[in-house]
C-alpha positions in Angstrom: -15.6 -17.4 1.3 -13.0 -15.2 -0.4 -9.3 -15.7 0.4 -8.3 -14.1 3.8 -5.2 -12.0 4.2 -3.8 -10.1 7.2 -2.6 -6.5 7.2 -0.5 -5.2 10.2 0.0 -1.5 10.5 3.1 -0.1 12.2 2.5 3.6 12.3 5.7 5.5 13.1 8.1 7.3 10.8 11.3 9.3 11.4 9.7 12.1 9.4 6.3 12.8 8.0 6.8 13.2 4.2 4.9 16.2 2.6 3.1 14.0 0.0 2.0 11.2 2.4 -1.7 10.7 3.4 -1.2 7.4 5.1 -1.7 7.0 8.8 1.8 7.7 9.9 3.1 9.5 13.0 6.4 10.9 14.0 8.6 8.6 16.1 8.8 10.0 19.6 12.6 10.6 19.6 12.9 11.8 16.0 14.8 15.1 15.6 13.0 15.6 12.2 9.7 17.2 11.5 7.8 17.7 8.3 10.1 18.7 5.4 9.8 22.3 4.2 8.2 22.7 0.8 10.8 23.0 -1.9 10.0 25.8 -4.3 10.5 25.6 -8.0 13.9 27.0 -7.7 14.9 24.0 -5.7 15.6 26.1 -2.6 14.0 25.8 0.8 14.7 26.6 4.5 15.3 22.9 5.1 18.8 22.0 6.4 21.0 19.9 4.1 20.2 16.3 3.8 21.0 14.6 7.1 24.0 12.4 7.0 24.0 8.8 8.0 26.2 9.7 11.0 23.8 12.3 12.4 20.6 10.2 11.9 20.0 6.9 13.8 16.5 5.9 12.8 16.4 2.7 14.9 16.9 4.9 18.0 13.9 7.1 17.4 11.3 4.5 18.5 11.8 3.4 22.1 11.9 -0.4 22.6 9.4 -0.2 25.4 6.9 1.6 23.1 7.4 -1.1 20.5 6.7 -3.8 23.0 3.5 -2.1 24.2 2.3 -1.7 20.6 3.1 -5.3 19.9 1.0 -6.4 22.9 -1.9 -4.2 21.6 -1.6 -5.8 18.1 -1.9 -9.3 19.6 -4.8 -8.3 21.8 -6.5 -6.9 18.7 -5.8 -10.1 16.7 -7.1 -12.3 19.5 -10.4 -10.5 19.5 -10.8 -11.0 15.8 -10.1 -14.7 15.7 -13.8 -15.9 16.4 -14.8 -14.1 13.2 -12.6 -16.2 11.0 -12.5 -19.6 12.7 -11.8 -22.4 10.2 -10.5 -20.0 7.5 -6.9 -20.3 6.3 -4.6 -17.3 6.0 -3.6 -16.5 2.5 -0.9 -13.8 3.0 0.6 -11.3 5.5 1.5 -7.6 4.8 3.3 -5.4 7.4 2.9 -1.8 6.3 3.2 1.7 7.7 4.5 4.1 8.6 8.0 2.6 8.6 7.9 -1.0 9.8 11.7 -1.3 9.5 12.0 1.0 12.5 10.9 -2.0 14.6 13.5 -4.3 16.1 13.9 -7.6 14.2 13.4 -9.5 17.3 10.0 -7.9 17.8 9.1 -8.7 14.2 10.1 -12.3 14.9 7.9 -12.3 18.0 5.0 -10.8 16.0 5.1 -13.2 13.2 5.6 -16.2 15.6 2.4 -15.1 17.4 0.5 -14.8 14.0 1.7 -18.3 12.9 0.7 -19.8 16.3 -2.9 -18.4 15.8 -3.4 -18.7 12.1 -0.7 -20.9 10.7 1.7 -20.2 7.8 0.1 -18.2 5.0 -1.0 -20.4 2.1 0.8 -18.3 -0.5 4.0 -18.3 1.6 4.1 -14.5 1.2 4.9 -12.3 4.2 5.7 -8.8 3.0 7.3 -6.1 5.0 7.9 -2.5 4.0 11.3 -0.9 4.6 12.8 2.6 4.3 16.4 2.7 2.9 17.1 5.3 5.6 16.8 2.5 8.2 19.1 0.1 6.3 21.6 -2.0 8.3 22.6 -5.4 7.0 22.0 -7.1 10.3 18.5 -5.6 10.6 17.6 -6.9 7.1 19.0 -10.3 7.9 17.0 -10.2 11.1 13.8 -9.6 9.2 14.5 -12.5 6.9 15.3 -14.7 9.8 12.0 -13.7 11.4 10.1 -15.1 8.5 9.7 -12.1 6.2 9.8 -13.5 2.6 9.2 -10.3 0.6 10.7 -6.9 1.3 9.1 -3.7 -0.2 11.5 -0.8 -0.2 10.2 2.7 -0.5 12.8 4.5 -2.6 10.6 7.0 -4.5 13.8 8.4 -6.4 17.5 8.0 -6.6 18.1 11.7 -7.2 19.3 13.7 -4.1 17.4 16.9 -5.1 14.2 15.0 -5.7 14.6 13.0 -2.5 15.1 16.3 -0.6 11.9 17.7 -2.3 10.0 14.6 -1.1 11.3 14.8 2.5 12.9 11.4 2.3 15.5 10.6 5.0 17.8 8.6 2.8 20.2 9.3 -0.1 20.3 7.8 -3.5 23.5 5.8 -2.5 21.7 4.4 0.6 18.8 3.3 -1.6 21.2 1.5 -3.9 22.9 -0.2 -1.0 19.7 -1.2 0.7 18.2 -2.7 -2.6 21.4 -4.5 -3.3 21.5 -6.1 0.1 17.7 -7.0 -0.1 18.1 -8.7 -3.5 20.8 -10.9 -2.0 18.8 -11.8 1.1 15.2 -12.1 -0.2 13.7 -14.0 -3.1 11.1 -11.3 -3.5 11.9 -7.6 -3.5 9.7 -4.7 -4.5 11.0 -1.2 -5.2 8.6 1.7 -4.9 9.3 4.6 -7.3 7.4 7.9 -7.9 7.5 9.9 -11.1 6.1 13.3 -12.0 8.2 14.8 -9.1 8.7 18.5 -8.6 10.9 19.8 -11.3 11.5 16.3 -12.8 12.4 16.0 -16.5 11.7 13.0 -18.7 15.4 12.1 -18.6 15.5 12.1 -14.8 12.5 9.9 -14.5 14.0 7.4 -16.9 17.2 7.4 -15.0 15.4 6.5 -11.8 13.7 3.6 -13.4 16.9 2.4 -15.1 18.7 2.5 -11.8 16.0 0.4 -10.2 16.0 -2.1 -13.0 19.9 -2.4 -12.8 19.5 -3.6 -9.3 17.3 -6.5 -10.4 14.4 -6.5 -7.9 11.6 -8.9 -8.8 8.9 -6.3 -8.6 8.4 -2.5 -9.3 5.7 -0.2 -8.1 5.6 2.9 -10.3 3.4 5.7 -9.1 2.7 9.2 -10.3 3.0 11.7 -7.5 -0.4 13.1 -6.6 -1.3 15.9 -4.2 -3.5 14.2 -1.7 -5.8 16.2 0.7 -4.6 16.9 4.2 -0.9 16.8 3.2 1.7 19.5 3.2 2.0 19.3 -0.6 -1.8 19.9 -0.8 -1.5 23.0 1.3 1.6 24.3 -0.5 1.7 22.7 -4.0 5.0 22.4 -5.5 5.5 23.0 -9.2 5.0 19.7 -11.0 5.6 18.7 -14.6 2.9 19.8 -17.1 0.4 17.3 -18.4 2.2 16.7 -21.7 5.5 16.0 -19.8 3.7 13.7 -17.4 2.2 11.7 -20.2 5.6 11.4 -21.8 7.1 10.3 -18.5 4.4 7.7 -17.9 4.8 6.2 -21.3 8.6 6.1 -20.9 8.7 4.4 -17.4 6.2 1.9 -18.5 8.1 1.1 -21.7 11.4 0.7 -19.8 9.8 -1.7 -17.3 8.4 -3.8 -20.1 11.7 -3.9 -22.0 13.3 -5.1 -18.9 10.9 -8.1 -18.6 8.5 -6.7 -16.0 4.9 -7.5 -16.7 2.3 -4.8 -15.9 -0.5 -6.5 -14.1 -2.1 -3.6 -12.2 -2.2 0.1 -12.8 1.0 0.7 -10.9 2.4 -2.8 -10.4 5.1 -4.5 -12.6 6.5 -7.9 -11.9 8.9 -10.4 -13.3 7.0 -13.6 -14.4 6.0 -15.5 -11.3 6.6 -12.6 -8.9 3.4 -10.8 -8.6 2.3 -9.7 -5.2 -0.2 -12.2 -3.9 -1.4 -10.0 -1.0 -2.3 -7.1 -3.3 -3.9 -9.4 -5.9 -6.2 -10.6 -3.2 -7.0 -7.0 -2.2 -7.7 -6.0 -5.8 -9.8 -9.1 -6.3 -12.1 -8.0 -3.4 -10.8 -10.7 -1.1 -11.1 -10.5 2.6 -8.5 -9.1 5.0 -8.1 -8.7 8.7 -6.5 -5.4 9.7 -4.7 -4.8 13.0 -2.9 -1.7 14.2 -3.6 2.0 14.5 -5.9 3.2 11.7 -6.0 -0.3 10.1 -9.0 -1.2 8.0 -10.5 -4.6 7.5 -13.1 -6.3 5.2 -14.7 -9.5 6.5 -17.3 -11.6 4.8 -19.9 -13.5 6.8 -22.6 -15.9 5.6 -25.1 -13.1 5.4 -23.2 -9.9 5.1 -19.9 -8.0 4.5 -18.5 -5.6 7.0 -15.7 -3.1 7.0 -13.9 -2.2 10.1 -11.8 0.8 11.2 -9.5 1.3 14.2 -8.4 4.5 16.1 -5.8 6.3 14.0 -3.8 7.7 16.9 -1.3 5.1 18.2 -1.8 6.0 21.8 -5.6 5.8 21.5 -5.2 2.5 19.8 -3.0 1.0 22.5 -5.3 2.4 25.2 -8.4 0.8 23.5 -6.8 -2.6 23.3 -4.7 -2.7 26.4 -6.4 -0.4 28.9 -10.0 -0.8 27.8 -10.4 3.0 27.2 -12.6 3.7 24.2 -13.8 1.6 21.3 -11.2 -0.7 19.7 -13.0 -0.7 16.3 -15.9 0.5 14.4 -17.7 -1.9 12.1 -20.2 -1.0 9.3 -22.0 -3.3 6.9 -21.9 -2.7 3.2 -25.2 -2.3 1.6 -26.2 -4.0 -1.6 -26.2 -0.7 -3.6 -22.6 0.1 -2.3 -21.1 -3.3 -3.5 -20.8 -2.6 -7.3 -18.6 0.5 -6.7 -16.7 -1.2 -3.8 -15.9 -4.1 -6.0 -15.2 -2.2 -9.2 -13.0 0.3 -7.4 -10.4 -2.5 -6.9 -11.1 -5.0 -9.7 -10.9 -2.5 -12.6 -7.2 -1.8 -11.6 -6.2 -5.2 -12.9 -4.7 -5.1 -16.4 -5.9 -8.5 -17.3 -9.4 -7.9 -16.0 -11.5 -9.6 -13.3 -13.8 -12.5 -13.9 -17.5 -11.5 -13.7 -18.0 -14.5 -11.4 -15.9 -12.9 -8.7 -18.6 -10.3 -8.1 -21.2 -13.1 -7.6 -18.9 -15.1 -5.4 -17.4 -12.3 -3.3 -20.3 -9.9 -3.1 -23.1 -12.4 -2.9 -25.1 -10.4 -5.6 -26.3 -11.1 -9.1 -24.5 -9.7 -12.1 -27.5 -7.6 -12.9 -26.4 -5.2 -10.0 -23.5 -4.1 -12.3 -25.7 -3.1 -15.2 -26.3 0.4 -14.1 -22.5 1.1 -14.6 -21.8 -1.3 -17.4 -24.2 0.2 -19.9 -22.7 3.7 -19.9 -19.2 2.3 -19.6 -19.7 0.3 -22.8 -21.4 3.2 -24.6 -18.4 5.4 -23.8 -15.9 2.8 -24.8 -14.4 2.6 -21.3 -14.9 -1.2 -20.8 -14.5 -4.2 -23.1 -17.7 -6.0 -24.1 -16.1 -9.3 -23.4 -18.4 -12.0 -21.9 -17.3 -13.2 -18.5 -14.6 -10.6 -18.0 -14.6 -7.1 -16.5 -11.7 -5.3 -18.2 -11.3 -1.6 -19.1 -10.2 -0.6 -22.5 -7.0 1.4 -23.0 -9.3 4.6 -22.8 -10.8 3.2 -19.6 -7.4 2.8 -17.9 -6.5 6.3 -18.9 -9.8 7.6 -17.4 -10.1 5.0 -14.6 -11.6 7.4 -12.0 -14.4 8.3 -14.4 -15.0 4.6 -15.2 -15.1 3.6 -11.5 -17.5 6.5 -10.7 -20.1 5.1 -13.0 -20.7 2.3 -10.5 -21.5 4.7 -7.7 -25.1 4.2 -6.5 -27.4 7.2 -7.2 -29.1 8.7 -4.1 -32.5 7.8 -5.4 -31.6 4.2 -6.3 -32.6 1.1 -4.4 -32.9 1.3 -0.6 -29.9 0.9 1.6 -30.6 -2.7 2.5 -27.9 -5.0 3.9 -26.0 -7.1 1.3 -26.4 -10.8 1.8 -25.6 -14.1 0.2 
C-alpha cells in the first residue's frame, strides 16, 4: 500500500479573500466581509487596513463552535479507522481556512486524539497553517506544545498596498513578526508568497522574496496569482502584470530562492536541504490520505480498488452529518482504470526531479502500458524526457504543464469505465 497521510480541514476565516477558491467560510463573529476589488488605480471603497487594536481574530470563532466541530472531526475519523487498520500514519496536515483561529488547547486535544488512534506520524511531520493576522506569541507556543512540528504561514506579500488588494487581514510588519517568532519556535517553517499581484512590478516581487529569505524559514512556497472560478477576482478581474512581466518576475523569484540555498523540488515548492514537506511529497507521489473536516477529500487504496471521498462543504452540514445523523457524511467514488493515468500524472509531473515509473505500477495497480497513450505525444512534442524508469517533464514541459497533463486524459471512446484493481 502507498504511504498514508491525514489531512484535517478547519474551514473558518476572519475574511474570505477575493482570490481564494478553497472551502473557507466567514467566522461567525467576524466584522469583515469579502474585500472590495481594488482597481488599477489602487483605490477601492474598502476601509483602511484594520489595525491590530480593532481586530481580534481569535474572538471571531466561538469556543463552543470549535468544540462541536472538534467532536465532529473525531466522529468522522473514528468511522474511517476500519478502512486503514494496520496501516501506519506517515504525516499530518492541518489546513483551512485559518487553522490558527482555533484555540491551542483544542489543537492539543485534536492531535492527542489522532495519536491515540493512529500513533505518531512516521515522518514526525505535523504541519499547521497559520495567518499572520492571528499571531500571538503565546498561541504559537501553544501550537508547538500541542505537537505541531511545522508551521506554514500564509503571507502572500509584505507590501501593504498588495496585502490590501488581496484582502489580507495582516500588515507587512505583522507578517515579519509572526515569521520571526515561528522560526525561533519551530524547526520547520514555510512561508507562502504570491507573485504577479495587481499592479506588482518586478522590483516589488523581488523585495517580497528577499524579505522572506532574510527571515530564514526552511521552506518557501512561491505561487503565481491565478484567477480561479467562483471567486470575487474571477467576477471582477483586477489588472495583473502582462505576460512578459510575469515571465520576468517568475524567473527572478526562482533565481533569488536558488541563490539563497532553497532547492526547487516541485513547481511551487522550494526548501533548504533536508527540509522538504513530507506530507506534500506523499500527495504529489500519489500516496493515500485520509481527509476529515468540512469539504475534505480523501484517497484510499484497497486491495482491489482506489476510492476518492468527499464530505459536505458547509461546516454546519458537516457537523449535522457526523454528530446528529442528518444527511450523508461522505460520498465515495471508485477511480476507473482509464482515469488513473491522468490522476497519477496530474500530481507526479509537478515533481522537479521526476517520479519513478514504478510508482504508477505500485500505487495504481496498473501496467505501464496504460501510460503510453499520453507518453507518445508528450515525447513527440518534447514535453517529457525519454529517460527509462523516470517520468520527468522537460523544461518546455514544465512551462506548459497543463498541456502535458491533459495528454493523459482518457478519450470518451477509449476503454470501458471498468474499476481499477490490483
